[in-house]
Structure formats: structure tokens, C-alpha cells
N, C-alpha and C positions, 0 to 999 in steps of 0.2 A: 678538622683542626688546621689552623694556619701554619704554613711553612715559614719559619723564622730565619732571617739572615742577619747576623750581628755584624756591625760595622764599627771598627775601632778608629779613633781620632776622627769621629764623625763630623765634627764642626770644621775640620780642616778642608783644604781644597779637594783632595782626593776623596775623603770620606763623604763630603757633601755631594759630590758628583755621583757617588755610588748610591746614596740615599735617594736622590731625585730620580735616578734611572730605575731603581727598584720599585719606587712608588708608581712611576709611570707604567712599568711593565705589569705589575700586579700579581706576579706569581708568588713572590715572597713578601712577608710583612717585615720591613726593616726595623731593627733594634739599634738605635744609635748609642754608642758608648762615648761619654765625654767626662772630663774632670769636674765640670760644673753644669748640672742640669738646669740651673737657673740663669745661665748666661743668655744674652740676647740671641746668639746664634743657635743655642740649644732650644730655646723657646720657639724660635722660628721653625725648627724641624718638627717640634711637637705640634705646632699649629697646622702642619701639613698632614698630620695623622700618624706620625712616626712615634713609636715607643722610644723614650729616652731614659737611659740609666747612667748612673755615675760609677766610674771605676778609674783608678790610676794603675799604671803598670807595676807599681810596687805592692799593690793590694791583691794578693792571690785569691782571697775569698770573694772579693768584688768581681774580679775577672771571671771566676767560676760561675757566679750568679749571672754575669753578662752573657755567657755562652750556653748556659743550661737551657735546654729546650730548642736550641738553634740547630738547624740542619747545615747551614753554611756560615762561614766567617770570612769577612774581608779584613785582612791584617795589614795595617799601616803602622810602622814604628817610627820613633822620633830620634834623630841623632843629637849628640851633644847635650844630653840631659844630665844634670848634676846628681839627681837622686837615684837613677837606675840606668845602667849601661843599655845600649840599644839591643845588644844580643840577648840580654836577660829579659827585656821586654818581650821579644819574640818567643823565647823559651817558655816564659810564664803563660802566654796565651796558648801556645801549642799544647803544653801539658794539661792545661785546664780544658782545652777542647777535646783531647783524648779521653779524659776522665768523664766528660759530659756526653760523649758519644756523637760529637760533631762529625758529619759525613764528608765535608769538603771545605777546604780553605784556599782562598785566593790571596796571594801575598804580593805586595808592591816591593819590588826588589831592585837591585843594581848589580852589575858585574863586579867581581872582586878584583881589585888592582893587584893584590899580592899574588893571587892565583894566576892571573893572565900574564903577569911579568915574571912568573916563577921566582918570586921572592925579591925581585929587584926593588920594587916600590912597596913600602911597608907603612906609610903614614896616611893611607887613604881610608881611615875608619868609616867615613861616610858611605863608602862602597863596600868595604870588607865586612863590616858588621852585618849588612843586609845579605851579602853572599853567604855568610856563615849561618844566618837564620834560615836561608833557603835550603842549605844542606841538611840542617836539623829537621826542617819540615818534611823534606823528601824522604828522610829516614824514619819518620814518626809512625808510618803505617796509615796515616790519614790520606785519602785521595786529595790531590792538591794541584795547583798551577801557580806560576809566578808571572806577574806582569812587569815588564821593565820599561819604564817611561824614559824619554829623553829629557832635554832641557825644557823646563816648563815655559811656555810662551807667556803665561800670566806673570812671570817674573819681571817683565817690562813695566808692570803696574805696581809692583811691590819690590823695590830694590833689594837685591841680595848681594852682600859683600861690596856695598857702595857702587853697584852697577846701576846707575840712574838712567832714566829716559826723560830728557829735559828739553824744554822749548828753547829753540835757538832763534837768532835773528830771522833766519829762513828755515822753516821746518823744525826738525828735532835732532838731538844728538843721542845716540844709543851707545852707552858705555858697557864694555864687556871685558871679562878676564879670559875669554876663550882665545886660544892661539891663532895667530894670523894664518889663514889658509886651511885650517882644520874644518872638515865637514862632519857634522854630527846631527843627531836626530832631534827634532823639535816636536813637542807634544802639547796639544790643547787639552789640558787636564780636565777642566770643568766640563767640556763638551764630551770627551771621549773615554775618560776612565770609567765612568758609570756604566755606559753601554758595554764596555769590555768585561767588567765584573759581572754584569747581569747575564751576558751571553754564556759565561763560564758556569754560573750558578744554574741557569735554566737548561743547560745541555750536558752537564757532567755525567748524568745518569744514562744518557742515550749515546754519548760519543766519548766515553771515557778514554779509549785508546788514543784519541786525538788530543786529549786535554791533560791527562794525568802526568804529573812531573815534567810538564813542558814549560819552557820559558817563552813568553810572547812579548815581542817588541811593540810597544804602543807609541807610535809616532806618525806624523803627517808627512814628513819629508826630511831627508838629509841635506843640510845646507851649511855653508860657511856663515860667519857673522855678517859678512857683507851681503851675501845672498838673502839672508833672513831680513836684513834691513831693507833691501830692495823690495822684497815681498810685502813687508809692512807698508812701505812707501806707496806701493800701488793701491793697497787697501785704503790707506788714509788720504791719498791724494796730496801728500806733502813730502818734500825731500827729507831724507834721514841720513845723517853722517854717522860713521862708526868710529868710536874712540876706544882703542885697546889699552887697558890699564895694566900697570906693573904689579906683578904678584909677589914682589919681595916681602918677606916677613910673614906670608900666609902659607904655612907648611902644607896644609891640605890642598890648597890650590896649586902650589908648585908641583907636588907629587901627582895630583890628578892630571894636570895638563901635560906634564912630562910623559906620563904613562900613555895618555891617549895619542900623543904625537908619535910614540914608538910602536904601540900595539893597537890593533883594531879591537875595540871592546866587544863587538858582536858581528864578526865577519860572516857568520852563517845565517844571519837574519835579514830579510828584506824589510825596508821601510817605505810604505806601509807593509805590515806583516800579512802576507797572503793567507796564513793560517787563521788569523783573526777575521779576515774577510770571508773565509769559508764558514765561519761561525756567525756571519751576518753583521759584523762590525764594520761600519763605514766611517772612517775618520774624517774630521773636518779639515778644510783648507786654511792655511795660515793667512792668506789674503782675506778670507772671510772673517777670521778673528779680528784682523785690523779694521776691517770695514764696519764691524758690529761692536764687539765688546771693547776693543781698545779705543775706538772713536768715542763711544759713550763715556768711557772712563775719563778721557781727556777733556770732555765737555763739562764734567762735574766740578 
């Protein structure tokens, strides 16, 4: 009988990375969960040989069907959804997984700003909801691990909060809302999330003490925005200027960046994470991302 791994938000960047890595490894048969099984991205996964099922985070019966028969689940949740709070998304999947007898869950998490700041910063729902889901998961009785990515390097190709990567007279301009001088983790999600999830799924039965209820940092390197731009520049062979944007009026950005400037979000974790390396995960270099993926994107 096939060992099944259910992947939520399977057509997103994190989920697609997990699907591709699971297919390449071959230990598990991935089951992709998406809102629309007939979308181009879902059909592309099906063409690879992946089972595709439909479910929304509000439909508990559909969630239950998606996890029934699965040994492992990769849980990705979506912030700022009008129909269902992010915390409820996580709880619905965890409860369905308990009922279905799922053995292991890997969760894409973030550190809680409210917890780290001891209540000083309370408007970071993007972070706090995931941190609360992680607590719920770790108390659920299901063996689990959480993967904490840094800033997605792919965001230079899909602007977030008006942070564009634009052609200039010479080279490019990289716009960012990150604070000047702050060094943070950068993650090549498409390349590295899938192998990290696969490593946890394939080794949780033999190395559970190293994995269970652990939070793993998934990142290539800690860098300031200026260092990140310089690294991209080396890969592209083009100069890149950094433009720091004003965060006025964006509460979540103001809270997030104020918190990270005052508190280290993950002082106990190396980047790259040596514990992931011990599980066989080798993260990609940011310069290689620029030389390959980003360069191809800019040519398109």
C-alpha cells in the first residue's frame, strides 16, 4: 500500500516545492489539496502523477477526506483570509488529522511577535497566528515539526507590499520595507522547502527525538537588504540599488519591523540550520538563485 503525504495549499510556492520533492524522492505518494482541482496549476501537478483533491479550510468534511489515509501532512496556512481566520485553518486540519490517524505533521510556521516581545507588539497577526497554530499542533498528540522560513527570495519576482524589483538606467532597483541595517534570513522556497519537508517525512520514524516538536530554520544566509542586493548583483552580473520604502499606514509592517529591530526572532537557530543539514538538507545559495531562476525570470 502506498504511503500518502497530503500537502495543503499545494499550488502555492511552498506546497508546489513539497510536491515536486516528494515525487522525486518516491517514498510517499503526494496528495495535493487545492481549492480548484481544474486550475492550470492543479492540472500541472496532476500531469506529474500527483493525486489532486479539492478542499477549502472552511469545509471540515473535505479536509477530513483530504487527510484520510495519509501518513503525513504538510500544513501551510493562509493569512488575511476573509472567510476563515488563519488560526481556524490550522485547527481544522489538525483536528481532522487526529481523527484520521495521521502520524506526522510538518507545519510552515513563523515566530510569534506577541510572545517574543512579551506582549509589547500585538498587531503581527501574520506571525502570531502561525505561532498559535504551532502551539496547538504540539499539544495535539500528533508527532510533528515546524519549519520556519525567512524572507522568500522569490518575492523579488512577485512584488509584495509594493516592493518592486525594477529595471533602472543601469542595472536594477530593489525596493524593500526591511529596516536599514537589519540582518535577517533569506530562503529559496522553491528549491529548499520541498527537500526539508521530505527529509522530515522520511526520517521521523527513525529519528523522532531529533525531529518531534522541533522548530527548524529554513534559510540560506542572514543578510541585510544591501548584502542581499549585492549577492543578487553577483549572480546577475548587473548593479542593484536598494530603495527603502516608508511603512507609514501599514500596521503589520510597522509592528513587524519594530519588533525585529528590538528582538532577535530566532537567536538560538543557526542559518543555515545545522540540524537540517544533519538530516541531509543542503540549502541553495542566493547567488545561484540570481544566476538561474531570477535571470530567467527577467528575460521572460
